[in-house]
KESE-224059 format. One record per residue: residue in three letters; y, x, z of N, C-alpha, C in turn; residue number from 0. Coordinates in steps of 0.02 Angstrom, whole numbers. Last residue first. Layout:
REM residues N
(site 'ALA',(Y,X,Z),(Y,X,Z),(Y,X,Z),NUM) ...
REM end
This chain:
REM residues 202
(site 'PRO',(-5018,-3718,-2811),(-5026,-3786,-2840),(-4979,-3798,-2898),201) (site 'LYS',(-5078,-3554,-2825),(-5019,-3595,-2816),(-5028,-3663,-2849),200) (site 'LEU',(-5175,-3466,-2854),(-5185,-3506,-2794),(-5126,-3553,-2780),199) (site 'LEU',(-5134,-3396,-2963),(-5195,-3437,-2970),(-5204,-3484,-2912),198) (site 'LEU',(-5027,-3328,-2909),(-5014,-3378,-2960),(-5074,-3424,-2970),197) (site 'PRO',(-5088,-3234,-2823),(-5053,-3292,-2794),(-5037,-3347,-2845),196) (site 'VAL',(-5136,-3142,-2925),(-5182,-3185,-2888),(-5147,-3244,-2856),195) (site 'PHE',(-5023,-3068,-2976),(-5055,-3120,-3015),(-5102,-3167,-2975),194) (site 'GLU',(-4967,-2979,-2880),(-4923,-3017,-2926),(-4959,-3077,-2955),193) (site 'GLN',(-5072,-2923,-2815),(-5023,-2959,-2774),(-4976,-3000,-2818),192) (site 'LEU',(-5133,-2859,-2924),(-5166,-2916,-2892),(-5117,-2957,-2850),191) (site 'ALA',(-5039,-2758,-2952),(-5057,-2807,-3003),(-5088,-2870,-2972),190) (site 'ALA',(-5035,-2687,-2831),(-4974,-2718,-2857),(-4990,-2773,-2908),189) (site 'ALA',(-5169,-2643,-2824),(-5142,-2687,-2772),(-5080,-2724,-2797),188) (site 'LEU',(-5176,-2558,-2935),(-5219,-2617,-2931),(-5190,-2667,-2881),187) (site 'LEU',(-5084,-2460,-2897),(-5073,-2498,-2959),(-5113,-2563,-2957),186) (site 'ALA',(-5148,-2413,-2783),(-5081,-2442,-2777),(-5064,-2485,-2838),185) (site 'ARG',(-5266,-2360,-2833),(-5269,-2420,-2791),(-5201,-2453,-2783),184) (site 'ASP',(-5308,-2303,-2986),(-5253,-2300,-2939),(-5251,-2365,-2898),183) (site 'LEU',(-5482,-2274,-3006),(-5423,-2314,-3023),(-5371,-2310,-2967),182) (site 'GLN',(-5600,-2205,-3004),(-5543,-2176,-2970),(-5477,-2212,-2987),181) (site 'PRO',(-5689,-2275,-3085),(-5699,-2276,-3012),(-5640,-2249,-2973),180) (site 'GLU',(-5695,-2339,-3219),(-5635,-2311,-3189),(-5640,-2312,-3112),179) (site 'ARG',(-5818,-2387,-3257),(-5779,-2348,-3305),(-5720,-2313,-3274),178) (site 'THR',(-5871,-2456,-3153),(-5916,-2411,-3189),(-5877,-2365,-3235),177) (site 'GLU',(-5767,-2539,-3111),(-5785,-2482,-3069),(-5830,-2433,-3106),176) (site 'ARG',(-5766,-2644,-3198),(-5716,-2592,-3208),(-5733,-2530,-3168),175) (site 'LEU',(-5861,-2729,-3141),(-5880,-2690,-3200),(-5830,-2634,-3214),174) (site 'LYS',(-5784,-2780,-3035),(-5848,-2746,-3022),(-5868,-2702,-3081),173) (site 'LEU',(-5681,-2839,-3105),(-5666,-2781,-3063),(-5730,-2743,-3046),172) (site 'GLY',(-5751,-2944,-3165),(-5720,-2893,-3206),(-5703,-2831,-3167),171) (site 'GLU',(-5786,-3022,-3056),(-5839,-2987,-3092),(-5810,-2932,-3136),170) (site 'PHE',(-5657,-3068,-3016),(-5703,-3035,-2969),(-5753,-2991,-3007),169) (site 'LEU',(-5613,-3128,-3136),(-5577,-3071,-3108),(-5621,-3033,-3059),168) (site 'CYS',(-5700,-3234,-3150),(-5700,-3182,-3202),(-5665,-3119,-3176),167) (site 'GLN',(-5659,-3306,-3037),(-5727,-3280,-3041),(-5732,-3225,-3093),166) (site 'LEU',(-5530,-3341,-3077),(-5539,-3298,-3019),(-5608,-3267,-3018),165) (site 'ILE',(-5560,-3426,-3184),(-5522,-3365,-3196),(-5531,-3316,-3138),164) (site 'LEU',(-5630,-3528,-3113),(-5662,-3491,-3167),(-5627,-3424,-3180),163) (site 'ALA',(-5530,-3576,-3029),(-5589,-3544,-3000),(-5626,-3503,-3052),162) (site 'ARG',(-5444,-3634,-3122),(-5421,-3577,-3083),(-5480,-3539,-3053),161) (site 'GLY',(-5528,-3738,-3165),(-5506,-3686,-3212),(-5481,-3624,-3177),160) (site 'PRO',(-5545,-3814,-3045),(-5602,-3783,-3080),(-5582,-3728,-3129),159) (site 'ALA',(-5407,-3853,-3008),(-5447,-3805,-2968),(-5505,-3775,-3007),158) (site 'ILE',(-5348,-3954,-3081),(-5335,-3884,-3101),(-5378,-3834,-3065),157) (site 'GLN',(-5389,-4076,-3031),(-5391,-4067,-3103),(-5378,-3995,-3125),156) (site 'GLY',(-5370,-4074,-2892),(-5438,-4070,-2919),(-5441,-4056,-2994),155) (site 'PRO',(-5234,-3969,-2837),(-5261,-4032,-2863),(-5329,-4023,-2896),154) (site 'LEU',(-5246,-3860,-2695),(-5239,-3869,-2767),(-5266,-3937,-2788),153) (site 'ALA',(-5238,-3816,-2560),(-5216,-3883,-2579),(-5203,-3891,-2654),152) (site 'HIS',(-5291,-3702,-2509),(-5229,-3695,-2547),(-5203,-3762,-2575),151) (site 'GLY',(-5361,-3676,-2342),(-5364,-3682,-2415),(-5296,-3675,-2447),150) (site 'GLY',(-5359,-3680,-2205),(-5370,-3615,-2237),(-5375,-3617,-2312),149) (site 'ALA',(-5323,-3800,-2156),(-5394,-3782,-2149),(-5410,-3717,-2185),148) (site 'GLN',(-5194,-3816,-2195),(-5207,-3810,-2123),(-5278,-3788,-2109),147) (site 'LYS',(-5209,-3836,-2331),(-5185,-3771,-2308),(-5198,-3760,-2234),146) (site 'ASP',(-5361,-3918,-2381),(-5294,-3919,-2353),(-5274,-3850,-2327),145) (site 'ARG',(-5452,-3864,-2528),(-5448,-3878,-2456),(-5376,-3877,-2433),144) (site 'MET',(-5456,-3821,-2657),(-5434,-3889,-2646),(-5425,-3906,-2572),143) (site 'MET',(-5505,-3690,-2644),(-5440,-3701,-2674),(-5412,-3770,-2660),142) (site 'TRP',(-5632,-3716,-2589),(-5583,-3677,-2552),(-5512,-3688,-2579),141) (site 'GLU',(-5693,-3785,-2695),(-5686,-3818,-2629),(-5632,-3783,-2589),140) (site 'VAL',(-5691,-3684,-2792),(-5655,-3747,-2804),(-5642,-3782,-2737),139) (site 'LEU',(-5775,-3589,-2732),(-5705,-3573,-2746),(-5663,-3636,-2757),138) (site 'ALA',(-5895,-3659,-2728),(-5864,-3637,-2665),(-5791,-3620,-2676),137) (site 'ASP',(-5919,-3676,-2865),(-5910,-3736,-2823),(-5876,-3717,-2757),136) (site 'ARG',(-5936,-3542,-2900),(-5879,-3579,-2927),(-5866,-3642,-2886),135) (site 'LEU',(-6052,-3508,-2829),(-5989,-3475,-2814),(-5930,-3516,-2839),134) (site 'THR',(-6145,-3594,-2892),(-6134,-3597,-2819),(-6067,-3566,-2801),133) (site 'SER',(-6139,-3555,-3026),(-6119,-3623,-3008),(-6105,-3629,-2934),132) (site 'ASP',(-6182,-3420,-3016),(-6118,-3437,-3045),(-6094,-3506,-3023),131) (site 'TYR',(-6313,-3434,-2959),(-6260,-3398,-2923),(-6191,-3419,-2948),130) (site 'HIS',(-6376,-3500,-3063),(-6371,-3531,-2997),(-6315,-3499,-2956),129) (site 'ASP',(-6366,-3403,-3163),(-6334,-3468,-3173),(-6324,-3503,-3106),128) (site 'LEU',(-6444,-3302,-3106),(-6373,-3290,-3117),(-6335,-3355,-3127),127) (site 'ALA',(-6569,-3366,-3107),(-6540,-3342,-3044),(-6465,-3330,-3050),126) (site 'ALA',(-6585,-3388,-3244),(-6580,-3446,-3199),(-6550,-3425,-3132),125) (site 'ALA',(-6595,-3257,-3290),(-6541,-3299,-3314),(-6530,-3359,-3268),124) (site 'ILE',(-6713,-3222,-3227),(-6652,-3188,-3207),(-6591,-3228,-3230),123) (site 'GLN',(-6798,-3309,-3298),(-6794,-3312,-3225),(-6730,-3280,-3199),122) (site 'PRO',(-6785,-3273,-3434),(-6762,-3338,-3411),(-6755,-3343,-3336),121) (site 'ASP',(-6729,-3126,-3500),(-6775,-3151,-3450),(-6749,-3217,-3422),120) (site 'ARG',(-6629,-3090,-3590),(-6699,-3084,-3611),(-6748,-3119,-3563),119) (site 'THR',(-6507,-3100,-3534),(-6512,-3123,-3604),(-6584,-3122,-3629),118) (site 'ALA',(-6524,-3041,-3412),(-6522,-3114,-3413),(-6526,-3141,-3484),117) (site 'GLU',(-6508,-2907,-3437),(-6576,-2932,-3430),(-6578,-3008,-3433),116) (site 'ALA',(-6368,-2897,-3434),(-6404,-2884,-3496),(-6474,-2914,-3494),115) (site 'SER',(-6344,-2928,-3300),(-6314,-2969,-3352),(-6350,-2960,-3419),114) (site 'MET',(-6415,-2826,-3236),(-6433,-2896,-3225),(-6407,-2940,-3281),113) (site 'GLU',(-6344,-2712,-3278),(-6415,-2720,-3295),(-6437,-2793,-3289),112) (site 'LEU',(-6219,-2738,-3219),(-6225,-2732,-3291),(-6297,-2743,-3314),111) (site 'LEU',(-6260,-2736,-3086),(-6230,-2797,-3113),(-6233,-2797,-3189),110) (site 'LEU',(-6301,-2604,-3073),(-6351,-2657,-3071),(-6324,-2723,-3097),109) (site 'VAL',(-6174,-2545,-3077),(-6224,-2528,-3128),(-6278,-2582,-3131),108) (site 'SER',(-6115,-2597,-2961),(-6089,-2617,-3026),(-6137,-2601,-3083),107) (site 'ASN',(-6199,-2664,-2824),(-6189,-2604,-2865),(-6169,-2626,-2936),106) (site 'ILE',(-6127,-2749,-2688),(-6164,-2754,-2750),(-6149,-2693,-2793),105) (site 'GLY',(-6133,-2658,-2532),(-6100,-2698,-2583),(-6142,-2700,-2646),104) (site 'ARG',(-6216,-2590,-2448),(-6161,-2629,-2419),(-6126,-2673,-2470),103) (site 'GLY',(-6315,-2506,-2494),(-6333,-2574,-2480),(-6277,-2618,-2454),102) (site 'ASP',(-6278,-2382,-2533),(-6301,-2389,-2464),(-6316,-2461,-2445),101) (site 'THR',(-6225,-2324,-2650),(-6293,-2353,-2650),(-6320,-2359,-2579),100) (site 'ILE',(-6067,-2360,-2711),(-6104,-2330,-2656),(-6172,-2363,-2653),99) (site 'CYS',(-6001,-2433,-2801),(-6026,-2369,-2826),(-6065,-2332,-2773),98) (site 'SER',(-5950,-2539,-2734),(-6013,-2550,-2770),(-6040,-2487,-2801),97) (site 'ARG',(-5829,-2498,-2685),(-5885,-2501,-2638),(-5951,-2507,-2675),96) (site 'GLY',(-5732,-2509,-2783),(-5764,-2444,-2773),(-5823,-2445,-2726),95) (site 'TYR',(-5643,-2632,-2700),(-5649,-2594,-2763),(-5678,-2525,-2748),94) (site 'ASN',(-5620,-2690,-2579),(-5689,-2692,-2605),(-5699,-2649,-2667),93) (site 'ASP',(-5483,-2677,-2566),(-5527,-2643,-2518),(-5598,-2639,-2543),92) (site 'VAL',(-5440,-2763,-2668),(-5426,-2691,-2673),(-5473,-2652,-2627),91) (site 'MET',(-5486,-2883,-2616),(-5510,-2861,-2681),(-5498,-2786,-2691),90) (site 'GLU',(-5411,-2891,-2499),(-5483,-2883,-2494),(-5513,-2860,-2561),89) (site 'THR',(-5282,-2908,-2554),(-5298,-2849,-2513),(-5372,-2837,-2508),88) (site 'PRO',(-5296,-3033,-2621),(-5281,-2971,-2658),(-5299,-2908,-2619),87) (site 'LEU',(-5329,-3121,-2508),(-5376,-3107,-2562),(-5358,-3043,-2601),86) (site 'ASP',(-5329,-3135,-2353),(-5280,-3105,-2399),(-5321,-3079,-2458),85) (site 'VAL',(-5387,-3282,-2275),(-5403,-3221,-2311),(-5345,-3200,-2355),84) (site 'ASP',(-5448,-3368,-2144),(-5384,-3351,-2175),(-5392,-3283,-2209),83) (site 'ARG',(-5611,-3430,-2189),(-5564,-3398,-2144),(-5499,-3388,-2181),82) (site 'ASN',(-5720,-3448,-2278),(-5712,-3490,-2220),(-5666,-3458,-2167),81) (site 'LEU',(-5747,-3364,-2383),(-5692,-3411,-2392),(-5678,-3454,-2330),80) (site 'GLN',(-5792,-3210,-2438),(-5797,-3254,-2380),(-5736,-3299,-2378),79) (site 'ILE',(-5867,-3117,-2540),(-5817,-3169,-2549),(-5826,-3221,-2493),78) (site 'ASP',(-5970,-3035,-2515),(-5906,-3003,-2528),(-5849,-3055,-2528),77) (site 'ASN',(-6079,-3119,-2510),(-6051,-3096,-2446),(-5983,-3061,-2455),76) (site 'ARG',(-6107,-3129,-2646),(-6085,-3188,-2609),(-6051,-3168,-2544),75) (site 'LEU',(-6152,-2999,-2666),(-6091,-3021,-2700),(-6063,-3084,-2666),74) (site 'LEU',(-6268,-3002,-2590),(-6215,-2955,-2572),(-6149,-2976,-2603),73) (site 'GLU',(-6338,-3095,-2666),(-6321,-3111,-2597),(-6265,-3065,-2572),72) (site 'LEU',(-6355,-3022,-2782),(-6313,-3082,-2784),(-6293,-3104,-2714),71) (site 'GLN',(-6444,-2925,-2736),(-6378,-2906,-2759),(-6330,-2965,-2761),70) (site 'ARG',(-6557,-3005,-2707),(-6525,-2967,-2654),(-6454,-2947,-2673),69) (site 'GLU',(-6588,-3054,-2835),(-6570,-3101,-2781),(-6535,-3066,-2724),68) (site 'VAL',(-6616,-2931,-2899),(-6563,-2975,-2923),(-6540,-3022,-2868),67) (site 'ILE',(-6727,-2891,-2826),(-6667,-2849,-2825),(-6607,-2891,-2847),66) (site 'ALA',(-6816,-2992,-2862),(-6797,-2984,-2791),(-6734,-2942,-2784),65) (site 'LEU',(-6827,-2966,-2998),(-6799,-3029,-2976),(-6776,-3025,-2903),64) (site 'ILE',(-6888,-2839,-2993),(-6823,-2847,-3024),(-6789,-2910,-3000),63) (site 'ILE',(-7010,-2873,-2934),(-6964,-2828,-2899),(-6894,-2835,-2927),62) (site 'ALA',(-7062,-2953,-3034),(-7051,-2983,-2968),(-7004,-2940,-2927),61) (site 'ASN',(-7074,-2859,-3135),(-7027,-2914,-3143),(-7011,-2947,-3077),60) (site 'LYS',(-7178,-2780,-3088),(-7110,-2752,-3087),(-7058,-2807,-3096),59) (site 'ASN',(-7282,-2889,-2987),(-7270,-2844,-3043),(-7197,-2820,-3039),58) (site 'GLU',(-7300,-2943,-2858),(-7351,-2953,-2910),(-7344,-2904,-2968),57) (site 'PHE',(-7276,-2857,-2709),(-7245,-2884,-2769),(-7297,-2886,-2824),56) (site 'TYR',(-7363,-2817,-2608),(-7301,-2852,-2590),(-7266,-2885,-2649),55) (site 'ARG',(-7466,-2753,-2665),(-7482,-2800,-2610),(-7422,-2842,-2592),54) (site 'TYR',(-7410,-2665,-2752),(-7436,-2727,-2780),(-7459,-2776,-2726),53) (site 'ILE',(-7384,-2558,-2666),(-7327,-2599,-2690),(-7352,-2665,-2716),52) (site 'LEU',(-7511,-2504,-2656),(-7481,-2536,-2598),(-7423,-2580,-2618),51) (site 'GLY',(-7526,-2450,-2785),(-7570,-2503,-2762),(-7543,-2540,-2702),50) (site 'ALA',(-7435,-2347,-2785),(-7420,-2405,-2826),(-7463,-2464,-2805),49) (site 'SER',(-7408,-2280,-2619),(-7447,-2287,-2681),(-7425,-2349,-2719),48) (site 'MET',(-7250,-2211,-2565),(-7311,-2249,-2554),(-7348,-2255,-2621),47) (site 'GLY',(-7116,-2171,-2573),(-7164,-2132,-2534),(-7226,-2170,-2517),46) (site 'ALA',(-7022,-2225,-2654),(-7035,-2260,-2591),(-7082,-2221,-2546),45) (site 'THR',(-7033,-2139,-2762),(-6970,-2142,-2725),(-6979,-2174,-2657),44) (site 'GLU',(-7162,-2172,-2804),(-7147,-2104,-2783),(-7084,-2103,-2741),43) (site 'ALA',(-7145,-2307,-2839),(-7192,-2288,-2786),(-7177,-2218,-2759),42) (site 'ILE',(-7055,-2293,-2944),(-7036,-2331,-2885),(-7080,-2312,-2826),41) (site 'SER',(-7135,-2222,-3034),(-7074,-2190,-3008),(-7049,-2227,-2946),40) (site 'ALA',(-7235,-2317,-3057),(-7253,-2252,-3029),(-7192,-2218,-2999),39) (site 'MET',(-7167,-2419,-3118),(-7196,-2432,-3051),(-7213,-2366,-3018),38) (site 'SER',(-7020,-2346,-3197),(-7089,-2368,-3195),(-7111,-2383,-3124),37) (site 'ALA',(-6871,-2375,-3280),(-6900,-2360,-3214),(-6971,-2389,-3211),36) (site 'ALA',(-6836,-2429,-3401),(-6858,-2359,-3400),(-6889,-2340,-3333),35) (site 'HIS',(-6795,-2559,-3368),(-6854,-2549,-3408),(-6880,-2478,-3406),34) (site 'PHE',(-6681,-2550,-3283),(-6738,-2591,-3265),(-6801,-2570,-3303),33) (site 'GLY',(-6616,-2382,-3261),(-6617,-2448,-3292),(-6681,-2485,-3275),32) (site 'HIS',(-6608,-2260,-3193),(-6644,-2262,-3257),(-6641,-2329,-3294),31) (site 'GLY',(-6531,-2271,-3076),(-6536,-2207,-3111),(-6563,-2212,-3181),30) (site 'ILE',(-6545,-2403,-3038),(-6478,-2376,-3048),(-6481,-2312,-3090),29) (site 'PHE',(-6684,-2409,-3025),(-6651,-2450,-3075),(-6580,-2425,-3090),28) (site 'CYS',(-6706,-2320,-2918),(-6734,-2306,-2984),(-6699,-2345,-3039),27) (site 'GLU',(-6639,-2388,-2815),(-6620,-2319,-2833),(-6645,-2301,-2902),26) (site 'GLN',(-6713,-2506,-2814),(-6641,-2508,-2831),(-6617,-2438,-2852),25) (site 'ALA',(-6836,-2458,-2771),(-6830,-2486,-2838),(-6757,-2488,-2860),24) (site 'ALA',(-6804,-2420,-2640),(-6827,-2370,-2688),(-6819,-2394,-2760),23) (site 'THR',(-6771,-2546,-2590),(-6721,-2492,-2588),(-6740,-2437,-2638),22) (site 'LEU',(-6891,-2614,-2608),(-6832,-2636,-2644),(-6778,-2583,-2645),21) (site 'ILE',(-6976,-2543,-2520),(-6991,-2546,-2592),(-6929,-2564,-2631),20) (site 'ARG',(-6912,-2569,-2399),(-6923,-2499,-2421),(-6936,-2497,-2496),19) (site 'GLU',(-6922,-2706,-2394),(-6856,-2675,-2399),(-6861,-2603,-2423),18) (site 'ARG',(-7061,-2718,-2379),(-7027,-2747,-2437),(-6959,-2715,-2448),17) (site 'GLN',(-7076,-2656,-2255),(-7108,-2626,-2314),(-7076,-2653,-2378),16) (site 'ALA',(-7006,-2744,-2173),(-6984,-2674,-2178),(-7013,-2641,-2240),15) (site 'GLU',(-7083,-2858,-2187),(-7015,-2859,-2212),(-6988,-2788,-2220),14) (site 'ILE',(-7201,-2813,-2125),(-7203,-2833,-2195),(-7132,-2831,-2225),13) (site 'ARG',(-7152,-2792,-1996),(-7179,-2736,-2033),(-7181,-2752,-2108),12) (site 'ALA',(-7116,-2922,-1959),(-7064,-2870,-1963),(-7088,-2811,-2003),11) (site 'GLU',(-7242,-2980,-1959),(-7192,-3004,-2007),(-7136,-2952,-2015),10) (site 'ALA',(-7299,-2910,-1853),(-7328,-2903,-1920),(-7278,-2925,-1973),9) (site 'LYS',(-7220,-2953,-1747),(-7221,-2882,-1763),(-7248,-2871,-1834),8) (site 'GLY',(-7248,-3089,-1745),(-7180,-3067,-1759),(-7177,-2995,-1779),7) (site 'THR',(-7405,-3116,-1832),(-7364,-3107,-1772),(-7294,-3085,-1792),6) (site 'LEU',(-7465,-3237,-1947),(-7438,-3171,-1934),(-7399,-3170,-1868),5) (site 'PRO',(-7620,-3324,-1957),(-7547,-3325,-1942),(-7524,-3255,-1923),4) (site 'ARG',(-7734,-3271,-2086),(-7719,-3284,-2016),(-7643,-3283,-2005),3) (site 'SER',(-7767,-3237,-2213),(-7732,-3300,-2205),(-7717,-3316,-2133),2) (site 'ASN',(-7735,-3063,-2261),(-7777,-3119,-2241),(-7734,-3180,-2227),1) (site 'MET',(-7691,-2978,-2411),(-7674,-2998,-2344),(-7714,-3060,-2324),0) 
REM end
């Protein structure tokens, strides 16, 4: 690509091509895993040449990292704390969404792949570490916020531990979807309605 300033239309075209590649790569990674999916299979799924993909991504690792960042953004969007939220109900509503490959929610298979890859790839480990700390800080702030402002007024000495348990619960439910996608939603709702409020109680 040349060094001339890009027009809005050119930037939109570049972004569209990147999204096309990432969507194809995500499909391949879900079906075959990060390592078994080749650049050739990604190119075939995207309907473009491998050479064109290299214009947008340096290598497969760059695509993997972009997928990781996109999936983590989806996970962040699943947890919106700047409003009055019925957390147990939203957790039930979100259960199973990650098994849909339409981009609306983080895919549980990719979450497993990301977690495994983080043990081998420092860049992916750093991305996951950054996500973990950002989410936990947001949960702590939400738990400590005054009730009038939509929080739960938890003391500072207990909020970090409660946030950690809640974070484990979020991620555990995502992984549970891979093994029990047809989980009884009534059973899940009853369990969450019983235990989640205990984590949010001062």
